[in-house]
N, C-alpha and C positions, 0 to 999 in steps of 0.2 A: 920501589918501582913505581908506585902511584905518584910519588913527587916528581918523578922524571917523565911521566906521560907515556911509558912505553907499555906494550900489551904483553901481559904474562901467559905465555902459551902452556906451560907445563910445570908444575912444582912437584918434587918428590923428596923423600927423605923426611916425612911427618910421621914420626913413629910416636903413639900416644897410648895412654892406658887409661881406663875409667876408674873413677872412685867408686862408681856405684857396684852394688853386689852383682854378682855373676848371673842372677837370674833377670837381669836387666838387659841381656844380650839381645833378645828379641827386639825390646823397644829402641836401643841403640841401631841394630841394623834395619828395623823398619824406617828410621829416619835417614839412614845411609842410602838406601836403594832409590829415595825420591830425588837425590841430588844429581842434577844434570851434569855439573862440573866434575863428579866422580865417574862418570860413564863416557870415557874418551875412547879413541882408537884402541882397539884391542882389550880394553879393560871395562867391563861391566859388573854391576852388583858387587862392588867393593864391600866388604863387611867385616865386622869385627870377630874375632876369635878368643876363646880362653886359652891362655897361654901363662904358665907359672900361676895358676889359681886367679887370674885377673883377666878383664877383657881388655885385649890389646888390638889396636888399629895400625895399620901400615897403608896410609893413603896416598894416592897421586891424584893430583889435581889438574884439570884441564881447561884452560880459557878462564883463567881467575878475575874476572872483572870485580868491579868495587861492589855490586850486588852480591855476587858469589863470595866475596870476602867477607861481607857483613853477614852474610846467611850462615858461613862456616863458624864465624865467632859466636853467634847463637847457639849453633850445634855443640861447640866446645862447652857453653854453659850448660846446657840441656844435660848433656851426656857426661859431664863433669870430667873432662879430659884433661889429663896431664901430660907434658911433653917428656919424651924420654931423653931429650939431649942429644939426639943425632944431628949430623950435619944437614942442612937442607939445601937444595939445589933448584935454582929457578932457570927455566929457559925462557927469554924473551924475544919477543918479534921487534925486529927494527928495520927501518928502510933501507933496502939494499944499496950497498955501497957505504953506509955509515957504521958498519960493523966494528971496524977498529977504533973509530971515535968514541963508541959506546963502551968499548973495553976501557979505555983511558978514563972515561968518567967514572965507570963504576969500581975501577982498582983503588980510587982515592977515597971512594965512599966507607963512612965509619963501620957500616953493617956489612960489608962486602969482604970475604977473606979472599977470595980470587976470582977472576973473571977471564975467559978464553973463549974463543971461538968454538962453536959446537960442530958447525958445518959451513964451509964456505966454498963454493964452486962457482966456475965462470960457465956460462952456457951460451954457447954460439948458435 
């Protein structure tokens, strides 16, 4: 998305687990609650939980600009997060009237499995 210059509005499907011991849950959660990009509309204080005897996270990201992306990459390192391999969903903002053009651009992108309109309305 960054190479195309579009704004990432929301990202979901980021299921991870930590390689840190379970007693690191407070350390991880203390980091997470400081992230403005994890506190979007209707979502606040996203935190890790102990699931299957390990710390797991299901994070939804909001307005992921380059600074937020870099910060999250550092958080992954500090918290020793590993991906659980689920599908990732990105919702991008584009200039009104160009939505179908962007679908065509992303359908041929090697990292995109599918692209479709999320919401498309005409307002009079």
